[in-house]
LUMTIVO-548312 format. One record per residue (C-alpha): z, y, x; residue in one letter; chain; residue number from 1. Coordinates in nm, 4 decimals, always signed. Layout:
N
+----------+----------+----------+----+----+-----+
:       up :    north :     east : aa : ch :   i :
+----------+----------+----------+----+----+-----+
:        Z :        Y :        X :  A :  A : NUM :
...
+----------+----------+----------+----+----+-----+
This chain:
174
+----------+----------+----------+----+----+-----+
:       up :    north :     east : aa : ch :   i :
+----------+----------+----------+----+----+-----+
:  -0.1386 :  +1.2023 :  -5.6829 :  M :  A :   1 :
:  -0.5122 :  +1.1711 :  -5.7267 :  N :  A :   2 :
:  -0.7384 :  +1.2901 :  -5.4538 :  R :  A :   3 :
:  -1.0930 :  +1.4013 :  -5.4921 :  S :  A :   4 :
:  -1.3607 :  +1.2038 :  -5.3066 :  P :  A :   5 :
:  -1.4875 :  +1.3309 :  -4.9734 :  M :  A :   6 :
:  -1.7939 :  +1.5528 :  -5.0071 :  P :  A :   7 :
:  -2.1252 :  +1.4205 :  -4.8688 :  P :  A :   8 :
:  -2.2253 :  +1.5157 :  -4.5102 :  R :  A :   9 :
:  -2.4591 :  +1.8119 :  -4.4759 :  R :  A :  10 :
:  -2.6118 :  +1.6819 :  -4.1509 :  T :  A :  11 :
:  -2.6857 :  +1.3266 :  -4.0493 :  A :  A :  12 :
:  -2.4911 :  +1.1591 :  -3.7699 :  L :  A :  13 :
:  -2.6691 :  +1.1496 :  -3.4347 :  A :  A :  14 :
:  -2.8387 :  +0.8214 :  -3.3495 :  R :  A :  15 :
:  -2.8754 :  +0.6774 :  -2.9983 :  G :  A :  16 :
:  -2.7056 :  +0.7924 :  -2.6796 :  P :  A :  17 :
:  -2.5078 :  +1.1110 :  -2.7099 :  V :  A :  18 :
:  -2.4884 :  +1.3507 :  -2.4192 :  K :  A :  19 :
:  -2.1273 :  +1.4503 :  -2.3773 :  L :  A :  20 :
:  -2.0245 :  +1.7729 :  -2.2171 :  S :  A :  21 :
:  -1.8539 :  +1.7472 :  -1.8795 :  R :  A :  22 :
:  -1.4790 :  +1.7336 :  -1.8910 :  T :  A :  23 :
:  -1.2556 :  +1.9643 :  -1.6926 :  A :  A :  24 :
:  -1.1723 :  +1.6791 :  -1.4541 :  L :  A :  25 :
:  -1.5396 :  +1.6106 :  -1.3861 :  A :  A :  26 :
:  -1.5975 :  +1.9800 :  -1.3187 :  R :  A :  27 :
:  -1.3077 :  +1.9911 :  -1.0694 :  R :  A :  28 :
:  -1.4255 :  +1.6771 :  -0.8908 :  R :  A :  29 :
:  -1.7767 :  +1.8071 :  -0.8470 :  S :  A :  30 :
:  -1.6405 :  +2.1358 :  -0.7106 :  A :  A :  31 :
:  -1.4640 :  +1.9625 :  -0.4180 :  R :  A :  32 :
:  -1.6666 :  +2.0309 :  -0.1042 :  P :  A :  33 :
:  -1.5251 :  +1.7459 :  +0.1086 :  N :  A :  34 :
:  -1.6152 :  +1.4581 :  -0.1237 :  R :  A :  35 :
:  -1.9511 :  +1.2947 :  -0.1462 :  Q :  A :  36 :
:  -2.1023 :  +1.2504 :  -0.4883 :  Q :  A :  37 :
:  -2.1483 :  +0.8777 :  -0.4258 :  S :  A :  38 :
:  -1.7697 :  +0.8376 :  -0.3874 :  D :  A :  39 :
:  -1.7147 :  +0.9981 :  -0.7261 :  L :  A :  40 :
:  -1.9705 :  +0.7951 :  -0.9166 :  T :  A :  41 :
:  -1.9034 :  +0.4580 :  -0.7528 :  S :  A :  42 :
:  -1.5449 :  +0.4479 :  -0.8749 :  G :  A :  43 :
:  -1.4139 :  +0.3542 :  -0.5292 :  H :  A :  44 :
:  -1.1418 :  +0.5650 :  -0.3752 :  R :  A :  45 :
:  -1.1031 :  +0.6334 :  -0.0081 :  Q :  A :  46 :
:  -0.8004 :  +0.4572 :  +0.1457 :  P :  A :  47 :
:  -0.5010 :  +0.6836 :  +0.1885 :  A :  A :  48 :
:  -0.4433 :  +0.8047 :  +0.5411 :  Q :  A :  49 :
:  -0.1102 :  +0.7040 :  +0.6955 :  R :  A :  50 :
:  +0.1064 :  +1.0059 :  +0.7756 :  P :  A :  51 :
:  +0.1473 :  +1.1134 :  +1.1361 :  Q :  A :  52 :
:  +0.4372 :  +0.9750 :  +1.3360 :  G :  A :  53 :
:  +0.3910 :  +0.6084 :  +1.2447 :  G :  A :  54 :
:  +0.5901 :  +0.6288 :  +0.9245 :  R :  A :  55 :
:  +0.5852 :  +0.3445 :  +0.6790 :  T :  A :  56 :
:  +0.5776 :  +0.3825 :  +0.3004 :  G :  A :  57 :
:  +0.9581 :  +0.3913 :  +0.2937 :  S :  A :  58 :
:  +0.9815 :  +0.7093 :  +0.5020 :  G :  A :  59 :
:  +1.1198 :  +0.5402 :  +0.8158 :  W :  A :  60 :
:  +0.9343 :  +0.5776 :  +1.1466 :  P :  A :  61 :
:  +0.8342 :  +0.2428 :  +1.2947 :  K :  A :  62 :
:  +1.0505 :  +0.3030 :  +1.6035 :  E :  A :  63 :
:  +1.3596 :  +0.3575 :  +1.3871 :  T :  A :  64 :
:  +1.2884 :  +0.0526 :  +1.1723 :  R :  A :  65 :
:  +1.2459 :  -0.1657 :  +1.4834 :  D :  A :  66 :
:  +1.5657 :  -0.0317 :  +1.6471 :  A :  A :  67 :
:  +1.7752 :  -0.0963 :  +1.3342 :  V :  A :  68 :
:  +1.6316 :  -0.4468 :  +1.2925 :  Q :  A :  69 :
:  +1.7201 :  -0.5255 :  +1.6565 :  R :  A :  70 :
:  +2.0714 :  -0.3845 :  +1.6025 :  R :  A :  71 :
:  +2.1376 :  -0.5958 :  +1.2930 :  S :  A :  72 :
:  +1.9671 :  -0.9120 :  +1.4130 :  G :  A :  73 :
:  +1.8263 :  -0.9543 :  +1.0609 :  G :  A :  74 :
:  +2.1739 :  -0.9809 :  +0.9074 :  R :  A :  75 :
:  +2.3104 :  -0.7481 :  +0.6407 :  C :  A :  76 :
:  +2.5279 :  -0.4851 :  +0.8091 :  E :  A :  77 :
:  +2.7649 :  -0.4427 :  +0.5120 :  V :  A :  78 :
:  +2.8446 :  -0.8047 :  +0.4240 :  G :  A :  79 :
:  +3.0377 :  -0.7649 :  +0.0976 :  L :  A :  80 :
:  +3.2086 :  -1.0867 :  -0.0134 :  L :  A :  81 :
:  +3.0625 :  -1.2205 :  -0.3360 :  G :  A :  82 :
:  +2.7671 :  -0.9808 :  -0.3232 :  T :  A :  83 :
:  +2.5970 :  -1.0244 :  +0.0131 :  C :  A :  84 :
:  +2.3053 :  -1.2639 :  +0.0546 :  T :  A :  85 :
:  +2.3305 :  -1.2347 :  +0.4338 :  G :  A :  86 :
:  +1.9609 :  -1.1705 :  +0.4998 :  Q :  A :  87 :
:  +1.8847 :  -0.8004 :  +0.5492 :  A :  A :  88 :
:  +1.5804 :  -0.6943 :  +0.3477 :  A :  A :  89 :
:  +1.5533 :  -0.3155 :  +0.3677 :  N :  A :  90 :
:  +1.6909 :  +0.0029 :  +0.5213 :  L :  A :  91 :
:  +1.9385 :  +0.2298 :  +0.3463 :  H :  A :  92 :
:  +1.9812 :  +0.6038 :  +0.4132 :  H :  A :  93 :
:  +2.3483 :  +0.6821 :  +0.4775 :  R :  A :  94 :
:  +2.2647 :  +1.0498 :  +0.4335 :  L :  A :  95 :
:  +2.0516 :  +1.0455 :  +0.1153 :  P :  A :  96 :
:  +1.7079 :  +1.2071 :  +0.1280 :  R :  A :  97 :
:  +1.7519 :  +1.3597 :  -0.2167 :  R :  A :  98 :
:  +1.4706 :  +1.4045 :  -0.4643 :  M :  A :  99 :
:  +1.1530 :  +1.5242 :  -0.2980 :  G :  A : 100 :
:  +1.2574 :  +1.4134 :  +0.0497 :  G :  A : 101 :
:  +1.4160 :  +1.6159 :  +0.3235 :  T :  A : 102 :
:  +1.3279 :  +1.8240 :  +0.6262 :  S :  A : 103 :
:  +1.6495 :  +1.7174 :  +0.8026 :  N :  A : 104 :
:  +1.5458 :  +1.5342 :  +1.1221 :  P :  A : 105 :
:  +1.8680 :  +1.3248 :  +1.1123 :  A :  A : 106 :
:  +1.7500 :  +1.1579 :  +0.7895 :  A :  A : 107 :
:  +1.5043 :  +0.9310 :  +0.9736 :  S :  A : 108 :
:  +1.7164 :  +0.8303 :  +1.2744 :  T :  A : 109 :
:  +1.8737 :  +0.4911 :  +1.3459 :  A :  A : 110 :
:  +2.2262 :  +0.6326 :  +1.3113 :  C :  A : 111 :
:  +2.1435 :  +0.7216 :  +0.9498 :  N :  A : 112 :
:  +2.0122 :  +0.3740 :  +0.8679 :  A :  A : 113 :
:  +2.1870 :  +0.0569 :  +0.7569 :  L :  A : 114 :
:  +2.0009 :  -0.2745 :  +0.7355 :  H :  A : 115 :
:  +2.1082 :  -0.4236 :  +0.4013 :  L :  A : 116 :
:  +2.0456 :  -0.7201 :  +0.1764 :  C :  A : 117 :
:  +1.9075 :  -0.6657 :  -0.1721 :  G :  A : 118 :
:  +1.7313 :  -0.3647 :  -0.3143 :  S :  A : 119 :
:  +1.8648 :  -0.0434 :  -0.4629 :  G :  A : 120 :
:  +1.9870 :  -0.2471 :  -0.7618 :  T :  A : 121 :
:  +2.0794 :  -0.5879 :  -0.6119 :  T :  A : 122 :
:  +2.2845 :  -0.7216 :  -0.3203 :  G :  A : 123 :
:  +2.4859 :  -0.4941 :  -0.0946 :  C :  A : 124 :
:  +2.2315 :  -0.2134 :  -0.1332 :  H :  A : 125 :
:  +2.2757 :  -0.2210 :  -0.5100 :  G :  A : 126 :
:  +2.6551 :  -0.2307 :  -0.4750 :  W :  A : 127 :
:  +2.6519 :  +0.0818 :  -0.2557 :  I :  A : 128 :
:  +2.4359 :  +0.2679 :  -0.5067 :  E :  A : 129 :
:  +2.6617 :  +0.1616 :  -0.7955 :  A :  A : 130 :
:  +2.9944 :  +0.2322 :  -0.6169 :  H :  A : 131 :
:  +2.9168 :  +0.5559 :  -0.4365 :  R :  A : 132 :
:  +3.2766 :  +0.6817 :  -0.4053 :  A :  A : 133 :
:  +3.3932 :  +0.3683 :  -0.2223 :  E :  A : 134 :
:  +3.0758 :  +0.3637 :  -0.0131 :  A :  A : 135 :
:  +3.1506 :  +0.7216 :  +0.0964 :  L :  A : 136 :
:  +3.4951 :  +0.6102 :  +0.2160 :  G :  A : 137 :
:  +3.3460 :  +0.3320 :  +0.4284 :  R :  A : 138 :
:  +3.0733 :  +0.5458 :  +0.5856 :  G :  A : 139 :
:  +2.7895 :  +0.3689 :  +0.4065 :  W :  A : 140 :
:  +2.7014 :  +0.6959 :  +0.2323 :  L :  A : 141 :
:  +2.7492 :  +1.0498 :  +0.3615 :  L :  A : 142 :
:  +2.7794 :  +1.3861 :  +0.1925 :  H :  A : 143 :
:  +2.5123 :  +1.6494 :  +0.2525 :  A :  A : 144 :
:  +2.6008 :  +1.8354 :  +0.5699 :  G :  A : 145 :
:  +2.7686 :  +1.5399 :  +0.7405 :  Q :  A : 146 :
:  +2.6116 :  +1.4232 :  +1.0667 :  D :  A : 147 :
:  +2.5374 :  +1.0484 :  +1.0745 :  P :  A : 148 :
:  +2.5759 :  +1.0488 :  +1.4551 :  A :  A : 149 :
:  +2.9439 :  +1.1502 :  +1.4362 :  V :  A : 150 :
:  +3.0517 :  +0.9715 :  +1.1150 :  E :  A : 151 :
:  +3.1574 :  +0.6067 :  +1.1617 :  P :  A : 152 :
:  +3.0584 :  +0.3223 :  +0.9304 :  A :  A : 153 :
:  +3.2355 :  -0.0063 :  +0.8559 :  T :  A : 154 :
:  +3.0084 :  -0.2895 :  +0.9676 :  I :  A : 155 :
:  +3.0446 :  -0.6399 :  +0.8168 :  R :  A : 156 :
:  +3.3963 :  -0.5659 :  +0.6954 :  G :  A : 157 :
:  +3.5450 :  -0.5421 :  +1.0443 :  R :  A : 158 :
:  +3.6188 :  -0.1998 :  +1.1823 :  F :  A : 159 :
:  +3.4442 :  +0.1381 :  +1.1748 :  P :  A : 160 :
:  +3.1863 :  +0.1944 :  +1.4487 :  V :  A : 161 :
:  +2.9496 :  +0.4761 :  +1.5298 :  W :  A : 162 :
:  +2.5783 :  +0.4112 :  +1.5027 :  L :  A : 163 :
:  +2.3625 :  +0.5619 :  +1.7771 :  T :  A : 164 :
:  +2.0118 :  +0.7036 :  +1.7609 :  E :  A : 165 :
:  +1.9108 :  +0.4298 :  +2.0061 :  A :  A : 166 :
:  +2.0060 :  +0.1683 :  +1.7451 :  G :  A : 167 :
:  +2.3375 :  +0.0417 :  +1.8847 :  R :  A : 168 :
:  +2.7036 :  +0.0195 :  +1.7798 :  Y :  A : 169 :
:  +2.9573 :  +0.2213 :  +1.9786 :  V :  A : 170 :
:  +3.3335 :  +0.1619 :  +1.9971 :  G :  A : 171 :
:  +3.6038 :  +0.1507 :  +1.7379 :  E :  A : 172 :
:  +3.6910 :  +0.4603 :  +1.5405 :  A :  A : 173 :
:  +4.0516 :  +0.5755 :  +1.5673 :  A :  A : 174 :
+----------+----------+----------+----+----+-----+
């Protein structure tokens, strides 16, 4: 198929700097009353403010994180043979937060936390995420509506114990 050549331009292309119209984003930024213009033009962002309550980026209050680390002694609390690296690296929610977080106050307590090796895809933490049905049976995961303070968890393959809000193990489950 033959195409006809492009017709000549009726107006010449602009030479030199071209003044562009402001974009919608630039209009919204300039409309914000609490930002200084120098912050917008310098390209530097203000550091994010840490949420109230001493929470870390993972959603755990510092007090809870410290209590669980003392409880575990830095060792993985699940200890699966052939999977566990032994060194606890992060905290796991027994009662999942779900997408978008949760307003349930039990979600950020020490009885809802397990100190595990690996990440959500490796080590014991990864195993729990990949084998949710078995993890539910051992108390490493809980269904919505279950209370982590009254549901026991199997710790290091021994026997089920209850986890307290103070960050301790209590008794043997019957």
